[in-house]
C-alpha positions as CSV (number, residue, x, y, z in Angstrom):
1,M,0.0,0.0,0.0
2,E,2.8,2.3,0.8
3,S,4.3,1.8,-2.6
4,I,1.1,2.9,-4.2
5,L,1.0,6.2,-2.4
6,R,4.6,6.9,-3.4
7,S,4.1,6.2,-7.0
8,P,3.7,8.9,-9.6
9,R,0.2,7.9,-10.1
10,R,-0.6,8.8,-6.5
11,G,-2.2,12.2,-7.6
12,W,-4.6,10.4,-9.9
13,L,-5.5,7.9,-7.2
14,L,-6.2,10.6,-4.7
15,L,-8.5,12.3,-7.1
16,A,-10.3,9.1,-8.2
17,I,-11.2,7.9,-4.7
18,P,-13.6,10.9,-3.9
19,L,-15.1,10.6,-7.4
20,L,-15.8,6.9,-6.9
21,L,-17.3,7.6,-3.5
22,L,-19.6,10.3,-4.8
23,G,-20.7,8.2,-7.7
24,C,-21.9,5.5,-5.3
25,S,-24.5,7.7,-3.6
26,P,-28.0,6.1,-3.6
27,T,-30.7,7.3,-6.0
28,V,-33.8,8.5,-4.3
29,R,-37.0,8.5,-6.4
30,V,-39.8,10.8,-5.3
31,T,-43.1,9.7,-6.7
32,T,-46.7,9.2,-5.6
33,P,-49.0,6.5,-6.7
34,E,-51.6,9.2,-7.8
35,P,-51.1,12.9,-8.8
36,V,-51.2,15.3,-6.0
37,R,-54.5,17.3,-5.9
38,I,-54.8,20.7,-4.4
39,N,-58.3,22.1,-3.8
40,V,-58.5,25.9,-3.3
41,H,-61.9,27.5,-2.5
42,M,-61.9,31.2,-2.6
43,G,-64.6,33.8,-2.1
44,V,-64.8,37.5,-2.9
45,V,-66.7,39.9,-0.8
46,V,-67.3,43.4,-2.3
47,T,-68.1,46.1,0.2
48,E,-68.5,49.8,-0.5
49,K,-66.4,52.0,1.7
50,E,-67.1,55.7,2.1
51,N,-64.0,57.7,1.2
52,T,-64.1,60.9,3.2
53,R,-61.0,62.3,1.4
54,A,-62.5,62.2,-2.1
55,A,-65.0,64.8,-2.9
56,P,-68.2,64.1,-4.9
57,V,-67.1,66.5,-7.6
58,P,-68.4,66.0,-11.1
59,P,-65.7,64.2,-13.2
60,E,-65.6,67.0,-15.7
61,V,-64.4,69.4,-13.0
62,A,-61.6,67.1,-12.1
63,E,-60.7,66.6,-15.7
64,R,-60.7,70.4,-16.4
65,R,-58.4,70.9,-13.5
66,R,-56.1,68.1,-14.6
67,L,-55.9,69.5,-18.1
68,R,-55.3,73.0,-16.8
69,S,-52.5,72.0,-14.4
70,G,-49.7,72.5,-17.0
71,E,-50.8,76.0,-17.8
72,I,-51.0,76.8,-14.1
73,Q,-47.6,75.4,-13.4
74,G,-46.2,77.5,-16.3
75,L,-47.7,80.6,-14.8
76,K,-46.4,79.8,-11.4
77,N,-42.9,79.1,-12.8
78,A,-43.0,82.5,-14.5
79,G,-43.9,84.2,-11.2
80,V,-47.2,85.5,-12.6
81,V,-49.6,83.6,-10.2
82,G,-49.4,82.1,-6.7
83,E,-51.5,80.4,-4.1
84,D,-53.4,82.8,-1.9
85,R,-54.3,82.3,1.7
86,D,-57.9,81.5,0.9
87,G,-57.2,78.4,-1.2
88,F,-57.4,80.1,-4.6
89,L,-55.0,81.2,-7.3
90,A,-54.2,84.9,-7.6
91,V,-52.3,87.0,-10.1
92,V,-49.3,88.2,-8.2
93,N,-47.3,89.9,-10.9
94,P,-49.5,90.9,-13.8
95,P,-47.6,90.6,-17.1
96,A,-46.9,93.8,-19.1
97,D,-48.2,92.2,-22.3
98,A,-52.0,92.7,-22.4
99,A,-52.8,89.4,-24.1
100,Y,-50.6,87.4,-21.7
101,K,-52.2,89.2,-18.8
102,Q,-55.7,88.4,-20.1
103,Y,-54.7,84.8,-20.6
104,A,-53.3,84.5,-17.0
105,E,-56.4,86.1,-15.6
106,H,-58.6,83.7,-17.6
107,V,-56.7,80.6,-16.4
108,V,-56.9,81.8,-12.8
109,Q,-60.7,82.5,-13.0
110,E,-61.4,79.1,-14.5
111,E,-59.3,77.3,-11.9
112,N,-60.9,79.3,-9.0
113,R,-64.3,78.5,-10.3
114,D,-63.5,74.7,-10.2
115,R,-61.8,75.0,-6.9
116,L,-65.0,76.6,-5.4
117,K,-67.0,73.6,-6.7
118,L,-64.5,71.3,-5.0
119,Y,-64.8,73.3,-1.7
120,M,-68.6,73.3,-1.8
121,A,-68.6,69.5,-2.4
122,Q,-66.3,69.1,0.6
123,T,-68.5,71.2,2.8
124,K,-71.4,68.9,2.1
125,L,-69.3,65.8,2.5
126,Q,-67.6,66.7,5.7
127,G,-70.2,69.0,7.2
128,K,-67.7,71.8,7.9
129,P,-68.0,75.5,7.1
130,L,-66.7,76.7,3.8
131,E,-64.0,78.8,5.5
132,E,-62.5,75.8,7.3
133,I,-62.4,73.8,4.0
134,Q,-60.7,76.7,2.3
135,D,-58.1,77.0,5.1
136,E,-57.4,73.2,4.8
137,Y,-56.9,73.4,1.1
138,A,-54.9,76.6,1.2
139,R,-52.4,74.9,3.5
140,R,-52.4,71.9,1.2
141,W,-51.8,73.9,-1.9
142,A,-49.0,75.9,-0.1
143,R,-47.3,72.7,0.9
144,R,-47.3,71.4,-2.6
145,T,-45.8,74.5,-4.2
146,F,-42.2,74.3,-5.5
147,P,-39.3,76.5,-4.4
148,G,-39.6,79.9,-6.0
149,E,-43.3,79.9,-6.4
150,Y,-45.5,82.6,-4.7
151,V,-47.5,81.8,-1.6
152,Q,-49.6,84.3,0.4
153,Q,-49.0,84.4,4.1
154,P,-51.9,84.7,6.6
155,D,-51.1,88.4,7.1
156,G,-51.5,89.0,3.3
157,A,-47.9,89.2,2.4
158,W,-46.6,87.3,-0.7
159,I,-43.4,85.4,-0.4
160,R,-41.5,83.0,-2.6
161,K,-41.3,79.6,-1.2
C-alpha cells in the first residue's frame, strides 16, 4: 500500500477515490401513486367604503383641473400667479403684455371656479364650514408648491417659497 501512495500515479489515485465515493450515492425517487391534488376554495366579498377624502365633484371638474394644471404650473414658474391664503389662485405679478395678462387672468378665473366647486362639495361631504375647508386646502396647496413659487401668508404678504 505504501508503494502505491509513493508512485507517480498517486495524484490520480487521490482524485479518483472521492469521485468513486460520490458516484456511489444512492438514488432516491420521489413519486406518488396518484397525482397530488390541491383544492382551493376562494370567495370574494365586495363592500362599499365611504371615502371621506374624495369629494363628490363631477368628473368634468376634475378633468378640467387636470388639463389646466400644466398652464397653471407654467404661470407659477413665470412668477405670474401664486397660491393665496384662501385656497385660490391669484395673479401676483401681472404681465406687461395685455394678451398674456388676459390669458393669465382667464386661467386663474377658470381654476378658481372649479376650486370653489370642489370646496362646496367638501363642505357637504364633511359637514364643515366653507372657510374651514378653504383653510385646509390653502395649507395643502401651499405645501405642494415648489421652491420659487409665490404663496400668500396669513397676514396677506406674498413670499417666494
